[in-house]
Each structure stands twice: as C-alpha cells, then as structure tokens.
C-alpha angles and dihedrals in degrees: 000000000000092000091050092053096045096087096047089045091054094046095045092043091053091046092050091048092051093045094047092088091057098045094095100029105035098076125234095317093052090047091049091050092050094046091048093052092043092049091050090055092049092047093048091052091045091051090054092049095044091046088058092047092048091050092047097047101031087221131124093219096093089057091050091049089049091051091053090047091052091048093050092045092052093046092050092050091048090051092051092051091045092053093049093046090051089054090050092048092051092046091051091050091049091049089052089053095249124143109263097182 
C-alpha cells in the first residue's frame, strides 16, 4: 500500500508546497487549491499509517477512524473556503456600491 501511495504523495506534496505561497493571497480559489493538495497529502499519509494499524490489529476500527478524519478534514477545508468566499462576495458588493449590511 505504501508503494502505491508514494507517487500521489510526491505529486500532492509538491503541489501543496508550490501552492503554499498563494494560500493567503490567492483568494478563495487559491486557498481551495492549497487546502485540497494539503488534505490529499494528509490523507495519503493517514492511509499508510491506518493500513499498517489495520494489518497489525486485524480490526476495521482504524479504517473507520480514518473515514471520520477524512470527513472532518474536508468539512473544515470547506468551511475555510466558504468564509473566505463570503468575505470576497461582501467586498465585491461594497466595491459596487451595494448595501452590505
């Protein structure tokens, strides 16, 4: 499993590293791209770890914990992007002279 995930880990790690400079200045789309690449790296590493735990314990619980981790990670990233896009939307409305209150 580790060998299978090595290539995606390298690609996603490189992508996250390249996108890191835009995470605070690239707007909501730049932030979403960075979070997606970062989350892929975290999930790839977690899959390797949980695969080892599953093999060692013979239990399905590590996979269930991993699923919950992935869900929470995705929800947190979505919330971050939502917040930033709301700020951008309000700024655009204010710039257009619309009431933002």
